[in-house]
Backbone as XML, in Angstrom:
<?xml version="1.0"?>
<chain id="A" units="angstrom">
  <residue number="1" name="UNK">
    <atom name="N" x="-5.152" y="18.949" z="2.974"/>
    <atom name="CA" x="-5.312" y="18.116" z="1.813"/>
    <atom name="C" x="-4.685" y="16.746" z="2.027"/>
  </residue>
  <residue number="2" name="UNK">
    <atom name="N" x="-3.515" y="16.687" z="2.635"/>
    <atom name="CA" x="-2.866" y="15.409" z="2.895"/>
    <atom name="C" x="-3.710" y="14.561" z="3.836"/>
  </residue>
  <residue number="3" name="UNK">
    <atom name="N" x="-4.328" y="15.182" z="4.819"/>
    <atom name="CA" x="-5.169" y="14.452" z="5.752"/>
    <atom name="C" x="-6.316" y="13.772" z="5.021"/>
  </residue>
  <residue number="4" name="UNK">
    <atom name="N" x="-6.897" y="14.427" z="4.056"/>
    <atom name="CA" x="-7.969" y="13.845" z="3.258"/>
    <atom name="C" x="-7.469" y="12.614" z="2.509"/>
  </residue>
  <residue number="5" name="UNK">
    <atom name="N" x="-6.279" y="12.707" z="1.936"/>
    <atom name="CA" x="-5.692" y="11.587" z="1.207"/>
    <atom name="C" x="-5.489" y="10.397" z="2.138"/>
  </residue>
  <residue number="6" name="UNK">
    <atom name="N" x="-4.901" y="10.638" z="3.298"/>
    <atom name="CA" x="-4.648" y="9.560" z="4.247"/>
    <atom name="C" x="-5.956" y="8.953" z="4.735"/>
  </residue>
  <residue number="7" name="UNK">
    <atom name="N" x="-6.939" y="9.779" z="4.978"/>
    <atom name="CA" x="-8.204" y="9.301" z="5.521"/>
    <atom name="C" x="-9.001" y="8.481" z="4.510"/>
  </residue>
  <residue number="8" name="UNK">
    <atom name="N" x="-8.973" y="8.848" z="3.252"/>
    <atom name="CA" x="-9.843" y="8.179" z="2.288"/>
    <atom name="C" x="-9.151" y="7.147" z="1.417"/>
  </residue>
  <residue number="9" name="UNK">
    <atom name="N" x="-7.831" y="7.156" z="1.327"/>
    <atom name="CA" x="-7.136" y="6.254" z="0.415"/>
    <atom name="C" x="-6.126" y="5.338" z="1.099"/>
  </residue>
  <residue number="10" name="UNK">
    <atom name="N" x="-6.021" y="5.386" z="2.425"/>
    <atom name="CA" x="-5.038" y="4.543" z="3.089"/>
    <atom name="C" x="-5.532" y="3.100" z="3.141"/>
  </residue>
  <residue number="11" name="UNK">
    <atom name="N" x="-4.594" y="2.189" z="2.942"/>
    <atom name="CA" x="-4.889" y="0.763" z="2.979"/>
    <atom name="C" x="-4.365" y="0.240" z="4.306"/>
  </residue>
  <residue number="12" name="UNK">
    <atom name="N" x="-5.275" y="0.052" z="5.253"/>
    <atom name="CA" x="-4.890" y="-0.295" z="6.608"/>
    <atom name="C" x="-4.859" y="-1.801" z="6.818"/>
  </residue>
  <residue number="13" name="UNK">
    <atom name="N" x="-5.809" y="-2.487" z="6.284"/>
    <atom name="CA" x="-5.940" y="-3.923" z="6.514"/>
    <atom name="C" x="-5.342" y="-4.733" z="5.373"/>
  </residue>
  <residue number="14" name="UNK">
    <atom name="N" x="-4.937" y="-5.954" z="5.686"/>
    <atom name="CA" x="-4.453" y="-6.857" z="4.632"/>
    <atom name="C" x="-5.548" y="-7.101" z="3.604"/>
  </residue>
  <residue number="15" name="UNK">
    <atom name="N" x="-6.802" y="-7.029" z="4.041"/>
    <atom name="CA" x="-7.944" y="-7.183" z="3.136"/>
    <atom name="C" x="-7.908" y="-6.111" z="2.042"/>
  </residue>
  <residue number="16" name="UNK">
    <atom name="N" x="-7.551" y="-4.886" z="2.419"/>
    <atom name="CA" x="-7.447" y="-3.789" z="1.453"/>
    <atom name="C" x="-6.318" y="-4.038" z="0.457"/>
  </residue>
  <residue number="17" name="UNK">
    <atom name="N" x="-5.183" y="-4.502" z="0.961"/>
    <atom name="CA" x="-4.050" y="-4.794" z="0.081"/>
    <atom name="C" x="-4.375" y="-5.935" z="-0.872"/>
  </residue>
  <residue number="18" name="UNK">
    <atom name="N" x="-5.028" y="-6.979" z="-0.374"/>
    <atom name="CA" x="-5.400" y="-8.121" z="-1.222"/>
    <atom name="C" x="-6.410" y="-7.704" z="-2.298"/>
  </residue>
  <residue number="19" name="UNK">
    <atom name="N" x="-7.298" y="-6.786" z="-1.977"/>
    <atom name="CA" x="-8.269" y="-6.268" z="-2.933"/>
    <atom name="C" x="-7.550" y="-5.581" z="-4.093"/>
  </residue>
  <residue number="20" name="UNK">
    <atom name="N" x="-6.553" y="-4.747" z="-3.777"/>
    <atom name="CA" x="-5.777" y="-4.072" z="-4.815"/>
    <atom name="C" x="-4.953" y="-5.070" z="-5.620"/>
  </residue>
  <residue number="21" name="UNK">
    <atom name="N" x="-4.422" y="-6.081" z="-4.964"/>
    <atom name="CA" x="-3.662" y="-7.117" z="-5.668"/>
    <atom name="C" x="-4.558" y="-7.890" z="-6.630"/>
  </residue>
  <residue number="22" name="UNK">
    <atom name="N" x="-5.745" y="-8.230" z="-6.176"/>
    <atom name="CA" x="-6.693" y="-8.999" z="-6.991"/>
    <atom name="C" x="-7.100" y="-8.229" z="-8.255"/>
  </residue>
  <residue number="23" name="UNK">
    <atom name="N" x="-7.331" y="-6.929" z="-8.114"/>
    <atom name="CA" x="-7.762" y="-6.113" z="-9.252"/>
    <atom name="C" x="-6.589" y="-5.580" z="-10.077"/>
  </residue>
  <residue number="24" name="UNK">
    <atom name="N" x="-5.370" y="-5.733" z="-9.586"/>
    <atom name="CA" x="-4.202" y="-5.233" z="-10.303"/>
    <atom name="C" x="-4.065" y="-3.726" z="-10.245"/>
  </residue>
  <residue number="25" name="UNK">
    <atom name="N" x="-4.597" y="-3.119" z="-9.203"/>
    <atom name="CA" x="-4.537" y="-1.664" z="-9.051"/>
    <atom name="C" x="-3.185" y="-1.238" z="-8.474"/>
  </residue>
  <residue number="26" name="UNK">
    <atom name="N" x="-2.678" y="-0.086" z="-8.874"/>
    <atom name="CA" x="-1.401" y="0.365" z="-8.320"/>
    <atom name="C" x="-1.536" y="0.817" z="-6.874"/>
  </residue>
  <residue number="27" name="UNK">
    <atom name="N" x="-0.455" y="0.663" z="-6.137"/>
    <atom name="CA" x="-0.389" y="1.037" z="-4.732"/>
    <atom name="C" x="0.828" y="1.936" z="-4.536"/>
  </residue>
  <residue number="28" name="UNK">
    <atom name="N" x="0.673" y="2.960" z="-3.720"/>
    <atom name="CA" x="1.779" y="3.846" z="-3.364"/>
    <atom name="C" x="2.323" y="3.420" z="-2.004"/>
  </residue>
  <residue number="29" name="UNK">
    <atom name="N" x="3.640" y="3.300" z="-1.890"/>
    <atom name="CA" x="4.289" y="2.952" z="-0.626"/>
    <atom name="C" x="5.004" y="4.197" z="-0.119"/>
  </residue>
  <residue number="30" name="UNK">
    <atom name="N" x="4.624" y="4.635" z="1.076"/>
    <atom name="CA" x="5.194" y="5.853" z="1.663"/>
    <atom name="C" x="6.009" y="5.471" z="2.893"/>
  </residue>
  <residue number="31" name="UNK">
    <atom name="N" x="7.228" y="5.994" z="2.988"/>
    <atom name="CA" x="8.099" y="5.734" z="4.131"/>
    <atom name="C" x="8.011" y="6.911" z="5.106"/>
  </residue>
  <residue number="32" name="UNK">
    <atom name="N" x="7.527" y="6.691" z="6.334"/>
    <atom name="CA" x="7.416" y="7.793" z="7.290"/>
    <atom name="C" x="8.777" y="8.269" z="7.814"/>
  </residue>
  <residue number="33" name="UNK">
    <atom name="N" x="9.806" y="7.435" z="7.724"/>
    <atom name="CA" x="11.140" y="7.836" z="8.195"/>
    <atom name="C" x="11.798" y="8.828" z="7.250"/>
  </residue>
  <residue number="34" name="UNK">
    <atom name="N" x="11.717" y="8.578" z="5.957"/>
    <atom name="CA" x="12.331" y="9.480" z="4.976"/>
    <atom name="C" x="11.342" y="10.519" z="4.447"/>
  </residue>
  <residue number="35" name="UNK">
    <atom name="N" x="10.075" y="10.391" z="4.810"/>
    <atom name="CA" x="9.019" y="11.328" z="4.409"/>
    <atom name="C" x="8.881" y="11.447" z="2.898"/>
  </residue>
  <residue number="36" name="UNK">
    <atom name="N" x="8.887" y="10.300" z="2.222"/>
    <atom name="CA" x="8.721" y="10.325" z="0.768"/>
    <atom name="C" x="8.130" y="9.014" z="0.279"/>
  </residue>
  <residue number="37" name="UNK">
    <atom name="N" x="7.613" y="9.043" z="-0.931"/>
    <atom name="CA" x="7.117" y="7.840" z="-1.579"/>
    <atom name="C" x="8.315" y="7.040" z="-2.076"/>
  </residue>
  <residue number="38" name="UNK">
    <atom name="N" x="8.361" y="5.758" z="-1.719"/>
    <atom name="CA" x="9.511" y="4.946" z="-2.115"/>
    <atom name="C" x="9.171" y="3.945" z="-3.207"/>
  </residue>
  <residue number="39" name="UNK">
    <atom name="N" x="7.876" y="3.719" z="-3.461"/>
    <atom name="CA" x="7.490" y="2.786" z="-4.526"/>
    <atom name="C" x="6.073" y="3.100" z="-4.978"/>
  </residue>
  <residue number="40" name="UNK">
    <atom name="N" x="5.808" y="2.768" z="-6.235"/>
    <atom name="CA" x="4.467" y="2.906" z="-6.793"/>
    <atom name="C" x="4.317" y="1.853" z="-7.879"/>
  </residue>
  <residue number="41" name="UNK">
    <atom name="N" x="3.264" y="1.054" z="-7.786"/>
    <atom name="CA" x="3.019" y="0.029" z="-8.790"/>
    <atom name="C" x="2.083" y="-1.053" z="-8.282"/>
  </residue>
  <residue number="42" name="UNK">
    <atom name="N" x="1.945" y="-2.079" z="-9.091"/>
    <atom name="CA" x="1.071" y="-3.194" z="-8.736"/>
    <atom name="C" x="1.746" y="-4.116" z="-7.730"/>
  </residue>
  <residue number="43" name="UNK">
    <atom name="N" x="0.938" y="-4.739" z="-6.893"/>
    <atom name="CA" x="1.444" y="-5.708" z="-5.925"/>
    <atom name="C" x="1.760" y="-6.997" z="-6.667"/>
  </residue>
  <residue number="44" name="UNK">
    <atom name="N" x="3.007" y="-7.440" z="-6.586"/>
    <atom name="CA" x="3.413" y="-8.683" z="-7.233"/>
    <atom name="C" x="3.052" y="-9.884" z="-6.357"/>
  </residue>
  <residue number="45" name="UNK">
    <atom name="N" x="3.474" y="-9.847" z="-5.096"/>
    <atom name="CA" x="3.117" y="-10.873" z="-4.111"/>
    <atom name="C" x="3.018" y="-10.210" z="-2.757"/>
  </residue>
  <residue number="46" name="UNK">
    <atom name="N" x="2.408" y="-10.906" z="-1.821"/>
    <atom name="CA" x="2.319" y="-10.402" z="-0.461"/>
    <atom name="C" x="2.050" y="-11.535" z="0.507"/>
  </residue>
  <residue number="47" name="UNK">
    <atom name="N" x="2.394" y="-11.311" z="1.769"/>
    <atom name="CA" x="2.030" y="-12.221" z="2.848"/>
    <atom name="C" x="1.576" y="-11.349" z="4.025"/>
  </residue>
  <residue number="48" name="UNK">
    <atom name="N" x="1.553" y="-11.891" z="5.226"/>
    <atom name="CA" x="1.050" y="-11.131" z="6.368"/>
    <atom name="C" x="2.002" y="-10.031" z="6.844"/>
  </residue>
  <residue number="49" name="UNK">
    <atom name="N" x="3.260" y="-10.063" z="6.389"/>
    <atom name="CA" x="4.242" y="-9.104" z="6.883"/>
    <atom name="C" x="4.869" y="-8.219" z="5.807"/>
  </residue>
  <residue number="50" name="UNK">
    <atom name="N" x="4.881" y="-8.669" z="4.566"/>
    <atom name="CA" x="5.570" y="-7.944" z="3.505"/>
    <atom name="C" x="4.735" y="-7.869" z="2.235"/>
  </residue>
  <residue number="51" name="UNK">
    <atom name="N" x="4.984" y="-6.811" z="1.462"/>
    <atom name="CA" x="4.371" y="-6.625" z="0.148"/>
    <atom name="C" x="5.506" y="-6.416" z="-0.845"/>
  </residue>
  <residue number="52" name="UNK">
    <atom name="N" x="5.453" y="-7.086" z="-1.996"/>
    <atom name="CA" x="6.474" y="-6.916" z="-3.022"/>
    <atom name="C" x="5.881" y="-6.090" z="-4.161"/>
  </residue>
  <residue number="53" name="UNK">
    <atom name="N" x="6.514" y="-4.929" z="-4.408"/>
    <atom name="CA" x="6.123" y="-4.029" z="-5.493"/>
    <atom name="C" x="7.396" y="-3.671" z="-6.253"/>
  </residue>
  <residue number="54" name="UNK">
    <atom name="N" x="7.366" y="-3.822" z="-7.571"/>
    <atom name="CA" x="8.536" y="-3.543" z="-8.418"/>
    <atom name="C" x="9.769" y="-4.321" z="-7.961"/>
  </residue>
  <residue number="55" name="UNK">
    <atom name="N" x="9.553" y="-5.577" z="-7.593"/>
    <atom name="CA" x="10.614" y="-6.493" z="-7.152"/>
    <atom name="C" x="11.320" y="-6.039" z="-5.880"/>
  </residue>
  <residue number="56" name="UNK">
    <atom name="N" x="10.692" y="-5.178" z="-5.090"/>
    <atom name="CA" x="11.242" y="-4.734" z="-3.816"/>
    <atom name="C" x="10.278" y="-5.101" z="-2.699"/>
  </residue>
  <residue number="57" name="UNK">
    <atom name="N" x="10.822" y="-5.612" z="-1.611"/>
    <atom name="CA" x="10.035" y="-6.059" z="-0.473"/>
    <atom name="C" x="9.845" y="-4.901" z="0.510"/>
  </residue>
  <residue number="58" name="UNK">
    <atom name="N" x="8.590" y="-4.648" z="0.898"/>
    <atom name="CA" x="8.260" y="-3.554" z="1.808"/>
    <atom name="C" x="7.490" y="-4.099" z="3.002"/>
  </residue>
  <residue number="59" name="UNK">
    <atom name="N" x="7.917" y="-3.734" z="4.197"/>
    <atom name="CA" x="7.274" y="-4.190" z="5.424"/>
    <atom name="C" x="5.924" y="-3.495" z="5.610"/>
  </residue>
  <residue number="60" name="UNK">
    <atom name="N" x="4.916" y="-4.281" z="5.920"/>
    <atom name="CA" x="3.580" y="-3.717" z="6.157"/>
    <atom name="C" x="3.571" y="-2.885" z="7.441"/>
  </residue>
  <residue number="61" name="UNK">
    <atom name="N" x="4.353" y="-3.295" z="8.440"/>
    <atom name="CA" x="4.378" y="-2.604" z="9.726"/>
    <atom name="C" x="5.146" y="-1.283" z="9.688"/>
  </residue>
  <residue number="62" name="UNK">
    <atom name="N" x="6.084" y="-1.137" z="8.743"/>
    <atom name="CA" x="6.956" y="0.032" z="8.733"/>
    <atom name="C" x="6.625" y="1.071" z="7.673"/>
  </residue>
  <residue number="63" name="UNK">
    <atom name="N" x="5.644" y="0.799" z="6.810"/>
    <atom name="CA" x="5.310" y="1.726" z="5.729"/>
    <atom name="C" x="3.808" y="1.984" z="5.682"/>
  </residue>
  <residue number="64" name="UNK">
    <atom name="N" x="3.449" y="3.099" z="5.026"/>
    <atom name="CA" x="2.044" y="3.412" z="4.777"/>
    <atom name="C" x="1.745" y="3.047" z="3.326"/>
  </residue>
  <residue number="65" name="UNK">
    <atom name="N" x="0.558" y="2.511" z="3.084"/>
    <atom name="CA" x="0.146" y="2.122" z="1.742"/>
    <atom name="C" x="-1.102" y="2.895" z="1.371"/>
  </residue>
  <residue number="66" name="UNK">
    <atom name="N" x="-1.108" y="3.432" z="0.139"/>
    <atom name="CA" x="-2.247" y="4.182" z="-0.362"/>
    <atom name="C" x="-2.722" y="3.564" z="-1.661"/>
  </residue>
  <residue number="67" name="UNK">
    <atom name="N" x="-4.017" y="3.515" z="-1.825"/>
    <atom name="CA" x="-4.614" y="2.944" z="-3.025"/>
    <atom name="C" x="-6.126" y="3.016" z="-2.926"/>
  </residue>
  <residue number="68" name="UNK">
    <atom name="N" x="-6.779" y="2.010" z="-3.439"/>
    <atom name="CA" x="-8.236" y="1.946" z="-3.420"/>
    <atom name="C" x="-8.687" y="1.011" z="-2.304"/>
  </residue>
  <residue number="69" name="UNK">
    <atom name="N" x="-9.327" y="1.523" z="-1.255"/>
    <atom name="CA" x="-9.798" y="0.650" z="-0.176"/>
    <atom name="C" x="-10.857" y="-0.322" z="-0.679"/>
  </residue>
  <residue number="70" name="UNK">
    <atom name="N" x="-10.891" y="-1.491" z="-0.076"/>
    <atom name="CA" x="-11.866" y="-2.498" z="-0.500"/>
    <atom name="C" x="-13.284" y="-2.085" z="-0.119"/>
  </residue>
  <residue number="71" name="UNK">
    <atom name="N" x="-14.230" y="-2.609" z="-0.862"/>
    <atom name="CA" x="-15.636" y="-2.346" z="-0.565"/>
    <atom name="C" x="-16.006" y="-3.081" z="0.715"/>
  </residue>
  <residue number="72" name="UNK">
    <atom name="N" x="-16.842" y="-2.490" z="1.500"/>
    <atom name="CA" x="-17.213" y="-3.086" z="2.800"/>
    <atom name="C" x="-18.183" y="-4.216" z="2.619"/>
  </residue>
</chain>
């Protein structure tokens, strides 16, 4: 079941993250080191390296993001 979630809802590209930011959709931030979700909410701001959710900065390279992938 987890594999299905990762395969269909993972936000891999910055394009996917920007799509969720534009629509105001919530994003889940998962930390692979602690094996837990560390944030959930709308993207406040972002750049090429970091995403800010709930006033906390999260590295794009060090975390997994789940949400609604952008339309192709």
